[in-house]
N, C-alpha and C positions, 0 to 999 in steps of 0.2 A: 824263413826257411829257404834254403837254396839247394840245388843239385849241381854238382861239379863233375865234369868229365875231364880227366887228365889226358892231354894229347899234345903232340908236337905240331899238329895242324888243326887248331880250333876252328878257323874259318871254313876250312874244307869239310869238317865234320858238321858244322851248322848248315852249310850248303847242301850236303847230302841229305840231312834231315828234312830241310825245306823241300827239296826235289822229290823225295819219297812221299811226303805228305800231300804234295800238289800234283803228283803224276796221274796221268789218265789211265795207263795200263793197270790192270788188276794185279798181275803178278808182281810181288815185291812192294806194292803200295802200302803205306802206313795208313790204316783206316780208322785208327782209334784217336788220332790227333787231328785237329783242324787249325789252319792258320786263320787268325782273325782278319777281317776286312782291312784293318789298319796295317797289315803286313808286318807287324812287330810282335804281337802276342800269339800264343797258342793255347787252345783249350781242348779238353777231352770231348769226344763226340757222342758218347753214350747218353741216352736220355736222362739217366740218373745223375750224371756228373757234368753234363754240358754247362759251361759258363758258371760253374760254382767257384771257379778261380781261373786265373790265366798264368801262363809261364812266359817270362820275358827273357830271351837269350842275350848274353853278352859275351863277346870274344875277348879273352885275355891272352897274355903272352903264351902260356903253356896249358891253358884249360878253357873249356867252354862252360859257362855258368848259366843256369836258368833260375831266375828269382821268381818267387810267387807274387802275384799281383791280385789284390782284392777287387772284385767287381763293385761298382758303385751300388750302395744300398744292400749289399749281401755280407753276411757274416761268414768268414772262412773258419770252419771248425777244424778240430784236430783230425777228424776222419777225412776231411777234404785234403788237408795237408798230406796226410799219410797216403791217400790214394793217388794224388797227383804226383808226388815225389816218387813213390814206389813204382807207379806205372811208367813214368818217364824213364827210369833206370831200366826197367824190364824191356821197354821199346828199344833202347839203345843197345842193350846186350843182344837182343834178338836180331836187330838189323845191322848194327855197326860194331860188332865185337872185335873186329880187327883194326878199328880206327881210334881206339882209346885204351889206356892201360888200367884206369880205375874210375869207377863211378861211385859217388857217395852223396848222401843227403845230410843236411844239418837238422837237428831236432828243435832248434829255436830260430827265431827271426834273425836275419843277418843284413848287412849292408846291401842295399839294392832292392830289398823287399818293399812292397807298398801295401801296408796294412794299417787300418785305423782301429781295428777291434782287438789289438793285442793287449 
């Protein structure tokens, strides 16, 4: 399952997301997502959802893609898929609504996902 954000500037959109997740100032900071120490993956910060899955961004020509990545030894359930994908879209609408034209999620696994429990 993947989330797609259609944009003419996918790298700039990703850079803005990373900056807001990692910023020190409280105002405008994205507090519900955390960048993994590997600097590649993102996970949700709430105690209930933290590290239940990871989202891995990929910049394409006209869109920013986030694929779901299964943590080692963890089953990614449909509710985890739904929560991560829905919340990521909500975050981008809330913080970056002027930087993309469409956000959408697939309902099935897709190229780039890393899942062993499908």
